[in-house]
VONU-72685 format. One record per residue: residue in three letters; y, x, z of N, C-alpha, C, O, CB in turn. Coordinates in Angstrom, 2 decimals, decimal comma, always signed. Atoms other than C-alpha are relative to their C-alpha. Glycine has a CB too. Layout:
// residues N
@resn=ALA | nY=Y | nX=X | nZ=Z | caY=Y | caX=X | caZ=Z | cY=Y | cX=X | cZ=Z | oY=Y | oX=X | oZ=Z | cbY=Y | cbX=X | cbZ=Z
...
// end
This chain:
// residues 55
@resn=MET | nY=-1,21 | nX=+0,98 | nZ=+0,12 | caY=-34,80 | caX=-8,65 | caZ=+3,18 | cY=-0,21 | cX=-1,28 | cZ=+0,68 | oY=-1,39 | oX=-1,60 | oZ=+0,78 | cbY=+0,31 | cbX=-0,33 | cbZ=-1,45
@resn=LEU | nY=+0,11 | nX=+1,23 | nZ=-0,94 | caY=-34,22 | caX=-12,01 | caZ=+5,32 | cY=+0,93 | cX=-1,16 | cZ=-0,34 | oY=+2,11 | oX=-0,85 | oZ=-0,51 | cbY=+0,31 | cbX=+0,41 | cbZ=+1,44
@resn=VAL | nY=-0,66 | nX=+0,97 | nZ=+0,78 | caY=-32,89 | caX=-15,07 | caZ=+4,12 | cY=+0,54 | cX=-0,71 | cZ=+1,99 | oY=-0,37 | oX=-1,07 | oZ=+2,74 | cbY=-1,35 | cbX=-1,17 | cbZ=-1,49
@resn=HIS | nY=-0,23 | nX=+0,40 | nZ=-1,28 | caY=-30,97 | caX=-16,22 | caZ=+7,75 | cY=+0,87 | cX=-1,08 | cZ=-0,10 | oY=+1,91 | oX=-0,94 | oZ=-0,74 | cbY=+0,48 | cbX=+1,02 | cbZ=+0,84
@resn=PRO | nY=-1,41 | nX=+1,18 | nZ=-0,43 | caY=-29,00 | caX=-19,68 | caZ=+8,70 | cY=+0,85 | cX=+0,43 | cZ=+0,81 | oY=+0,44 | oX=+1,22 | oZ=+1,66 | cbY=-0,33 | cbX=-1,35 | cbZ=+0,74
@resn=VAL | nY=-1,34 | nX=-0,41 | nZ=-0,71 | caY=-25,59 | caX=-19,16 | caZ=+10,24 | cY=+0,75 | cX=-1,44 | cZ=+0,15 | oY=+0,59 | oX=-2,33 | oZ=-0,68 | cbY=+1,00 | cbX=+1,20 | cbZ=-0,97
@resn=THR | nY=-0,80 | nX=+0,79 | nZ=-0,48 | caY=-23,29 | caX=-21,51 | caZ=+11,91 | cY=+1,59 | cX=+0,59 | cZ=-0,13 | oY=+2,00 | oX=+1,45 | oZ=+0,65 | cbY=-0,51 | cbX=-0,26 | cbZ=+1,35
@resn=VAL | nY=-1,36 | nX=-0,42 | nZ=-0,03 | caY=-19,39 | caX=-21,13 | caZ=+10,59 | cY=+0,68 | cX=-0,40 | cZ=+1,31 | oY=+0,76 | oX=-1,59 | oZ=+1,61 | cbY=+0,73 | cbX=-0,58 | cbZ=-1,18
@resn=PRO | nY=-0,70 | nX=+0,30 | nZ=-1,04 | caY=-17,52 | caX=-20,88 | caZ=+13,72 | cY=+1,42 | cX=-0,48 | cZ=-0,09 | oY=+2,25 | oX=-0,06 | oZ=-0,89 | cbY=-0,06 | cbX=+1,00 | cbZ=+0,70
@resn=GLY | nY=-0,99 | nX=+0,74 | nZ=+0,18 | caY=-14,94 | caX=-23,01 | caZ=+14,34 | cY=+0,00 | cX=-1,55 | cZ=-0,57 | oY=+0,57 | oX=-2,52 | oZ=-0,08 | cbY=+0,64 | cbX=+0,75 | cbZ=-0,69
@resn=SER | nY=+0,06 | nX=+1,27 | nZ=+0,87 | caY=-15,86 | caX=-25,77 | caZ=+11,62 | cY=-1,72 | cX=-0,53 | cZ=+0,61 | oY=-1,94 | oX=-1,72 | oZ=+0,81 | cbY=+0,17 | cbX=+0,47 | cbZ=-2,06
@resn=GLY | nY=+1,36 | nX=+0,36 | nZ=-0,37 | caY=-19,92 | caX=-25,72 | caZ=+12,82 | cY=-0,61 | cX=-0,59 | cZ=-1,40 | oY=-1,43 | oX=-1,50 | oZ=-1,47 | cbY=-0,03 | cbX=-1,12 | cbZ=+1,32
@resn=THR | nY=+0,64 | nX=+0,18 | nZ=+1,10 | caY=-20,60 | caX=-25,81 | caZ=+9,26 | cY=-1,26 | cX=+0,95 | cZ=-0,25 | oY=-1,20 | oX=+2,17 | oZ=-0,13 | cbY=+0,95 | cbX=+0,10 | cbZ=-0,96
@resn=ARG | nY=+1,13 | nX=-0,89 | nZ=+0,10 | caY=-24,34 | caX=-24,77 | caZ=+8,47 | cY=+0,10 | cX=+1,18 | cZ=-1,40 | oY=+0,35 | oX=+0,54 | oZ=-2,42 | cbY=-1,36 | cbX=-1,06 | cbZ=-0,13
@resn=SER | nY=+0,34 | nX=-0,86 | nZ=+1,06 | caY=-24,67 | caX=-21,71 | caZ=+5,83 | cY=-0,88 | cX=+0,75 | cZ=-0,04 | oY=-1,74 | oX=+0,62 | oZ=+0,83 | cbY=+0,72 | cbX=+0,61 | cbZ=-0,30
@resn=TRP | nY=+1,16 | nX=-0,64 | nZ=-0,16 | caY=-26,88 | caX=-19,27 | caZ=+5,00 | cY=+0,35 | cX=+1,61 | cZ=-0,02 | oY=+1,48 | oX=+1,79 | oZ=-0,48 | cbY=-1,02 | cbX=-0,49 | cbZ=-1,12
@resn=THR | nY=-0,54 | nX=-1,23 | nZ=+0,34 | caY=-26,63 | caX=-15,27 | caZ=+5,00 | cY=-1,36 | cX=+1,04 | cZ=-0,71 | oY=-2,34 | oX=+0,36 | oZ=-1,03 | cbY=+0,73 | cbX=+0,63 | cbZ=+1,50
@resn=VAL | nY=+0,99 | nX=-0,97 | nZ=+0,52 | caY=-29,08 | caX=-12,23 | caZ=+3,59 | cY=+0,15 | cX=+1,09 | cZ=+1,06 | oY=+1,16 | oX=+1,75 | oZ=+1,28 | cbY=+0,28 | cbX=+0,53 | cbZ=-1,58
@resn=LEU | nY=-0,04 | nX=-1,27 | nZ=-0,78 | caY=-30,06 | caX=-9,82 | caZ=+6,03 | cY=-0,88 | cX=+1,23 | cZ=-0,69 | oY=-2,03 | oX=+1,15 | oZ=-1,12 | cbY=-0,58 | cbX=-0,34 | cbZ=+1,49
@resn=GLY | nY=+0,70 | nX=-1,15 | nZ=+0,47 | caY=-30,84 | caX=-6,34 | caZ=+4,88 | cY=-1,45 | cX=+0,44 | cZ=+0,83 | oY=-1,90 | oX=-0,22 | oZ=+1,77 | cbY=+1,05 | cbX=+1,15 | cbZ=+0,07
@resn=ASP | nY=+1,06 | nX=-0,59 | nZ=-0,95 | caY=-33,92 | caX=-4,18 | caZ=+6,17 | cY=+0,47 | cX=+0,49 | cZ=+1,42 | oY=-0,42 | oX=+0,70 | oZ=+2,24 | cbY=-0,63 | cbX=+1,21 | cbZ=-0,70
@resn=ASP | nY=-0,83 | nX=-0,36 | nZ=-1,47 | caY=-31,18 | caX=-3,12 | caZ=+9,44 | cY=+0,17 | cX=-1,14 | cZ=+0,49 | oY=+0,59 | oX=-1,07 | oZ=+1,64 | cbY=+1,45 | cbX=+0,73 | cbZ=-0,02
@resn=ASP | nY=-0,49 | nX=+0,90 | nZ=-0,70 | caY=-30,72 | caX=-6,55 | caZ=+10,11 | cY=+1,26 | cX=-0,70 | cZ=-0,15 | oY=+1,61 | oX=-1,81 | oZ=+0,27 | cbY=-0,04 | cbX=+0,42 | cbZ=+0,94
@resn=VAL | nY=-1,48 | nX=+0,37 | nZ=+0,25 | caY=-27,19 | caX=-6,52 | caZ=+8,83 | cY=+0,30 | cX=-0,79 | cZ=-1,05 | oY=-0,48 | oX=-0,54 | oZ=-1,97 | cbY=+0,79 | cbX=+1,07 | cbZ=-0,20
@resn=PRO | nY=-0,06 | nX=+0,66 | nZ=+0,95 | caY=-26,04 | caX=-8,83 | caZ=+6,53 | cY=+0,79 | cX=+0,91 | cZ=-1,01 | oY=+1,73 | oX=+1,69 | oZ=-0,83 | cbY=+0,51 | cbX=-1,27 | cbZ=+0,35
@resn=VAL | nY=-0,39 | nX=-0,77 | nZ=+1,53 | caY=-25,73 | caX=-7,60 | caZ=+2,64 | cY=+1,37 | cX=-0,21 | cZ=-0,18 | oY=+1,44 | oX=-1,16 | oZ=-0,96 | cbY=-0,79 | cbX=-0,64 | cbZ=-1,44
@resn=VAL | nY=-1,38 | nX=+0,11 | nZ=+0,17 | caY=-21,83 | caX=-7,55 | caZ=+2,59 | cY=+0,54 | cX=-0,93 | cZ=-1,41 | oY=+1,15 | oX=-2,00 | oZ=-1,40 | cbY=+0,49 | cbX=+1,53 | cbZ=-0,05
@resn=PRO | nY=-0,69 | nX=+0,86 | nZ=+0,94 | caY=-21,08 | caX=-8,50 | caZ=-0,98 | cY=-1,07 | cX=-1,56 | cZ=-0,40 | oY=-0,71 | oX=-2,55 | oZ=-1,04 | cbY=+0,30 | cbX=+1,11 | cbZ=-1,48
@resn=VAL | nY=+0,87 | nX=+1,21 | nZ=+0,06 | caY=-24,07 | caX=-11,07 | caZ=-0,92 | cY=+0,79 | cX=-1,15 | cZ=+1,16 | oY=+1,31 | oX=-2,23 | oZ=+0,88 | cbY=-1,76 | cbX=+0,50 | cbZ=+0,47
@resn=ASP | nY=-0,61 | nX=+0,82 | nZ=-1,15 | caY=-22,77 | caX=-12,55 | caZ=+2,39 | cY=+1,40 | cX=-0,87 | cZ=-0,48 | oY=+1,64 | oX=-2,07 | oZ=-0,38 | cbY=+0,41 | cbX=+1,12 | cbZ=+1,27
@resn=ARG | nY=-1,33 | nX=+0,39 | nZ=+0,33 | caY=-19,31 | caX=-12,81 | caZ=+1,08 | cY=+0,15 | cX=-0,92 | cZ=-1,56 | oY=+1,19 | oX=-1,41 | oZ=-2,00 | cbY=+0,85 | cbX=+1,45 | cbZ=-0,01
@resn=PHE | nY=-0,12 | nX=+0,78 | nZ=+1,07 | caY=-20,28 | caX=-14,55 | caZ=-2,11 | cY=-0,56 | cX=-1,61 | cZ=+0,50 | oY=-0,19 | oX=-2,70 | oZ=+0,06 | cbY=-0,86 | cbX=+0,75 | cbZ=-1,26
@resn=LEU | nY=+0,44 | nX=+1,44 | nZ=-0,34 | caY=-22,29 | caX=-17,30 | caZ=-0,19 | cY=+0,88 | cX=-0,73 | cZ=+1,07 | oY=+0,70 | oX=-1,93 | oZ=+1,27 | cbY=-1,48 | cbX=+0,01 | cbZ=+0,54
@resn=ALA | nY=-0,83 | nX=+0,13 | nZ=-0,64 | caY=-19,66 | caX=-17,47 | caZ=+2,19 | cY=+1,10 | cX=-0,68 | cZ=-1,19 | oY=+1,41 | oX=-1,75 | oZ=-0,67 | cbY=+0,22 | cbX=+1,29 | cbZ=+0,76
@resn=CYS | nY=-0,65 | nX=+0,57 | nZ=+0,99 | caY=-17,44 | caX=-18,67 | caZ=-0,85 | cY=-0,51 | cX=-0,89 | cZ=-0,30 | oY=+0,13 | oX=-1,94 | oZ=-0,30 | cbY=+0,24 | cbX=+0,56 | cbZ=-0,91
@resn=LEU | nY=+0,95 | nX=+1,49 | nZ=+0,23 | caY=-20,05 | caX=-21,05 | caZ=-1,71 | cY=+0,37 | cX=-1,17 | cZ=+0,87 | oY=+0,68 | oX=-2,26 | oZ=+0,40 | cbY=-1,65 | cbX=+0,22 | cbZ=+0,35
@resn=THR | nY=-0,04 | nX=+0,81 | nZ=-0,77 | caY=-19,68 | caX=-22,70 | caZ=+1,51 | cY=+1,45 | cX=-0,50 | cZ=+0,20 | oY=+1,81 | oX=-1,67 | oZ=+0,37 | cbY=-0,63 | cbX=+0,45 | cbZ=+1,00
@resn=ASP | nY=-1,51 | nX=+0,58 | nZ=-0,06 | caY=-15,77 | caX=-22,37 | caZ=+1,70 | cY=+0,30 | cX=-1,03 | cZ=-1,01 | oY=+1,16 | oX=-1,86 | oZ=-0,71 | cbY=+1,06 | cbX=+1,13 | cbZ=-0,21
@resn=ILE | nY=-0,38 | nX=+0,86 | nZ=+1,07 | caY=-15,60 | caX=-24,33 | caZ=-1,43 | cY=-0,84 | cX=-1,61 | cZ=-0,03 | oY=-0,89 | oX=-2,47 | oZ=-0,92 | cbY=-0,32 | cbX=+0,92 | cbZ=-1,38
@resn=GLY | nY=+0,78 | nX=+1,09 | nZ=+0,12 | caY=-17,76 | caX=-26,99 | caZ=-0,36 | cY=-1,61 | cX=-0,73 | cZ=-0,27 | oY=-2,16 | oX=-1,81 | oZ=-0,03 | cbY=+0,56 | cbX=-0,25 | cbZ=-0,61
@resn=ARG | nY=+1,35 | nX=+0,51 | nZ=+0,55 | caY=-21,22 | caX=-26,48 | caZ=-2,06 | cY=-1,02 | cX=-0,41 | cZ=+1,38 | oY=-0,82 | oX=-0,04 | oZ=+2,54 | cbY=-0,75 | cbX=+1,35 | cbZ=-1,02
@resn=SER | nY=+0,73 | nX=+0,23 | nZ=-0,92 | caY=-23,98 | caX=-27,90 | caZ=-0,21 | cY=-0,64 | cX=+0,91 | cZ=+0,49 | oY=-0,81 | oX=+1,86 | oZ=-0,28 | cbY=-0,61 | cbX=-0,77 | cbZ=-0,22
@resn=PRO | nY=+0,57 | nX=-1,07 | nZ=-0,60 | caY=-25,87 | caX=-25,77 | caZ=+2,40 | cY=-1,47 | cX=+0,18 | cZ=-0,51 | oY=-2,15 | oX=+1,17 | oZ=-0,20 | cbY=+0,09 | cbX=-0,17 | cbZ=+1,48
@resn=ASN | nY=+1,23 | nX=-0,21 | nZ=+1,10 | caY=-29,04 | caX=-26,45 | caZ=-0,04 | cY=+0,22 | cX=+0,82 | cZ=-0,96 | oY=-0,34 | oX=+1,91 | oZ=-1,12 | cbY=-0,41 | cbX=-1,14 | cbZ=-0,72
@resn=THR | nY=-0,49 | nX=-1,01 | nZ=+0,59 | caY=-27,39 | caX=-25,19 | caZ=-2,36 | cY=+0,21 | cX=+1,68 | cZ=+0,09 | oY=-0,09 | oX=+2,60 | oZ=-0,68 | cbY=+0,79 | cbX=-0,43 | cbZ=-0,03
@resn=VAL | nY=-0,47 | nX=-1,64 | nZ=-0,41 | caY=-26,16 | caX=-21,93 | caZ=-0,74 | cY=-1,23 | cX=+0,48 | cZ=+0,34 | oY=-1,57 | oX=+1,62 | oZ=+0,05 | cbY=+1,15 | cbX=+0,30 | cbZ=+1,35
@resn=ARG | nY=+1,70 | nX=-0,61 | nZ=-0,48 | caY=-29,75 | caX=-21,55 | caZ=+0,63 | cY=-0,86 | cX=+0,27 | cZ=-1,18 | oY=-1,51 | oX=+1,32 | oZ=-1,10 | cbY=-0,99 | cbX=-1,22 | cbZ=+0,94
@resn=ALA | nY=+0,36 | nX=-0,28 | nZ=+1,29 | caY=-31,13 | caX=-21,75 | caZ=-3,00 | cY=+0,41 | cX=+1,34 | cZ=-0,23 | oY=-0,46 | oX=+2,22 | oZ=-0,22 | cbY=+0,55 | cbX=-0,91 | cbZ=-0,95
@resn=TYR | nY=-0,78 | nX=-0,97 | nZ=+0,55 | caY=-28,53 | caX=-19,09 | caZ=-4,04 | cY=-0,55 | cX=+0,93 | cZ=+0,73 | oY=-1,15 | oX=+1,70 | oZ=-0,01 | cbY=+1,45 | cbX=-0,11 | cbZ=+0,02
@resn=ALA | nY=+0,25 | nX=-0,87 | nZ=-1,11 | caY=-29,45 | caX=-16,86 | caZ=-0,69 | cY=-1,80 | cX=+0,37 | cZ=-0,39 | oY=-2,29 | oX=+1,48 | oZ=-0,22 | cbY=+0,40 | cbX=-0,92 | cbZ=+1,69
@resn=PHE | nY=+1,47 | nX=-0,79 | nZ=-0,17 | caY=-33,37 | caX=-16,72 | caZ=-1,36 | cY=+0,11 | cX=+0,48 | cZ=-1,89 | oY=-0,80 | oX=+1,18 | oZ=-2,33 | cbY=-1,81 | cbX=-1,43 | cbZ=+0,66
@resn=ASP | nY=+0,13 | nX=-0,59 | nZ=+1,51 | caY=-32,51 | caX=-15,99 | caZ=-5,48 | cY=+0,74 | cX=+1,59 | cZ=+0,30 | oY=+0,20 | oX=+2,64 | oZ=-0,04 | cbY=+1,04 | cbX=-1,16 | cbZ=-1,40
@resn=LEU | nY=-0,66 | nX=-1,49 | nZ=-0,25 | caY=-30,16 | caX=-12,97 | caZ=-4,42 | cY=-0,88 | cX=+0,88 | cZ=+0,71 | oY=-0,97 | oX=+2,01 | oZ=+0,26 | cbY=+1,34 | cbX=-0,04 | cbZ=+0,86
@resn=LYS | nY=+1,17 | nX=-0,53 | nZ=-1,20 | caY=-32,73 | caX=-11,79 | caZ=-1,69 | cY=-1,04 | cX=+0,74 | cZ=-1,04 | oY=-1,54 | oX=+1,82 | oZ=-0,72 | cbY=-0,94 | cbX=-1,53 | cbZ=+1,05
@resn=ASN | nY=+0,92 | nX=-0,61 | nZ=+0,61 | caY=-34,93 | caX=-10,98 | caZ=-4,41 | cY=+0,66 | cX=+1,29 | cZ=-1,00 | oY=-0,09 | oX=+2,00 | oZ=-1,67 | cbY=-0,78 | cbX=-1,12 | cbZ=-0,73
// end
């Protein structure tokens, strides 16, 4: 699994996602991290959650 930075289209906001072994985002984790980004959490906070959820 891999933590990968992403840029939200339209807003340019930086966020993070977790990619599975097949290089596809892990859907439940991706939704949770997107929710954190949507409510305005710091990209550093989202990154920390991504690394915690990766394990």
